[in-house]
N, C-alpha and C positions, 0 to 999 in steps of 0.2 A: 418540455423534452432535455434529452440529457446530452453533453456536452463529453466526448473525450478529446484531450489538449493531444495533439500533434507534437514535438520536437523533437523529432527524429532519435529519437529513443525507444525503440521496442512496437513490438509485431500488435497494430492496434489493431491489425482488421478481425485478431481474433478476439479481441475483445467484446468488437461491436459484433462480431458474431454469436456470442452468447448472449448481448439483449437482446436478439432478433434473436432465436429459439425461444426467448419467455415474450417478445411481442411488443418490444418496447426499440421504437424512431432512436438513432443517435446520430449525434452527428460530431466528425471529424473537425477539432478547430488548431486553425494555427496560426490567424489573428491576437492577439488578446485582447484590441479591443472590443471584443467579439463575448467575451466570456460574462459581461454581468448581463447577458439575454439568457440566460440555462435557470432550468430552475434544479438542475446540480451537477456537477460536472467530478469528471476521473481523471485523475493521474495516472497512469500505465506507465512502465518503464521496465526497462532490460537492459543490462549492460554497469559500467564506471559510475559510481556517485559523482565523481566530480567532472566528466565527461557532460553527463547530464544537466549539473549546473551553467558550467559555460553554455552548452546550447539554451537554457533558457535564459541566459544573460543576454544574449545574441540574438533573442528572439524577443527581445522586451518583454518576457513573461512573469517576473518573478514580482514587478510590485502590481500589477493586474491577479495574481494567484493569488498576493493576498489582502487583497482589496476582495475577493470574493470572498475568502475566506470570514473577513470580517463581517460582509455579508449577512451570516448568518446560515446560511443555505448551503446543506449541504455538498462536503467533498471525500472521496475515497481515495486513496492513494493505496496502490497493487504494488506488492513485491520491491524493485527500485521508488517505485515512486511515494509507497509508504515512506521508504527509510529519507527521501527527500526531505519531509514534511517535516524533519528532526533538527536542530541546532550544528551537531557538525559527521563528518565521518573520517574514520582513520585511513581508509581506502586510499593506496597508493599517496597518501602524505595526508596530509590536515586540509580541509575543507567542509567552507563552512557554506549548511543548508537555510532550507527557507523559513525557519526557526516556529515556524509553529506550532509545537510542540514542544515542550522544553526535556533534552535528552540528548544522548550521541548514539552513530556507528559503531559499531565496533567487530572487530574479527572473531570467528567465533576459536576460541582460547582453548587450543586442543591438551595444552598441560592438566586444565583443572575437567577434562573425560572421565568420568565414572568407567567409562571402558573405552578399547580403541574402535576409533569410526573414524571413515573418512570423508573429509572435507574438497567442496563444498559437499550441503546437505541437500541429496537430492532423491526426488522422487513421496511416496507417502508417508504421511505422517498423521498422528493424532493432534490436534488442538483441544486444549481443556480452556471453557469459555464460562464468563461470568455471563451475569446477566441486562444483553443489549439486545434493541432491536435490529439488528444487524443478524443476528445468530436468532430469530424467530423463528420456529419451526423445526430446528435442529437440537438434539442432545447437548447432552453439555459437554461431550467427548468424539467428537466426526473427523476422519480424514480427508484430508485433503494435500493438494500437489504441490511440492516444495523445489524450490530451484535458488540456493544462495551460498554464499560463505563468507556474509557480513548480517548482523543483526542489530536491531536496536537494542539498547537500555535505556529505560524512560526514566525521568528525574524523577515522577511524580504516579507513585501505585496508583492511583485514582485513575491513571491516564490507559491502565493493562485491563483490557477487558479479553484478550485470550493468548495463549502461552503453550508451548511444544516442548518437548523435551526431546534433545538430539549433544548426549555427552552431560549437557546438565542442561536444565529447567530456562529456554529463553523467554522473552518475549517476540507472540506471534501474531498480534493485533490490537490494537490502540484507537481511542477515543476519542478529545477532546474538546468537549460541547459538538459543535455538528465539524467537525476535520476528523474524518475516521481514517482508519489506511489497517488494510489484510500482507502479511506476509507472504502468504500461499497465494498463490495463482488458481484464481476462481474459477476462469475459463477454461484449464485444464482438469479439475477438479468434480467434471461430472453432476451429480445430482447436488452431491451440497454446496458445492461454488454456489450453481446458478441459483441457489433457495437464499443464497448470500446476497446476489445478485439481484435477485425477486423482492428483495427486502429493504435494498440500498431503494431501489426505485418506488417501493411504497411510502417511506418516510413522508 
């Protein structure tokens, strides 16, 4: 059984519906004491990094998420949920993250863009992937749906499993042992997104 963490920062129904299309039952969980009961956990998220971390603190979820990560069971962060896996973010100040993956969250640096583009990065874009079970059955250059203004910068290149170009190349998927994250929204990415979720189910 897969648990989707509810910390009042995201459209959980769309994620749950995507799993349902694959025939997978999920449970939306807001009690941190229950996380350890599940085989896999999804950390979704829409909104600001600082607000998200405040919600996780107020709901006593931070230690429970870290304990789950230490258990070796698969964990998937989606969009803001992926960013929360990192050490810190500069979004509206300097905020500490979960620290499960080394690196930081940065605003798109438009001064470095090789062409004039609007921020946020919104819409369909390609992800160039490395070999990883999360991408089984997908080619190494497939389109997914993005909506974000900030992106992660990994401290360790070996944690990067997907990259996307928007003004410059940025990290769009990560994996560190059992902890994985993707910046695009698989629940909005049609068959490619569903394939990623199916691969997560099958891990």
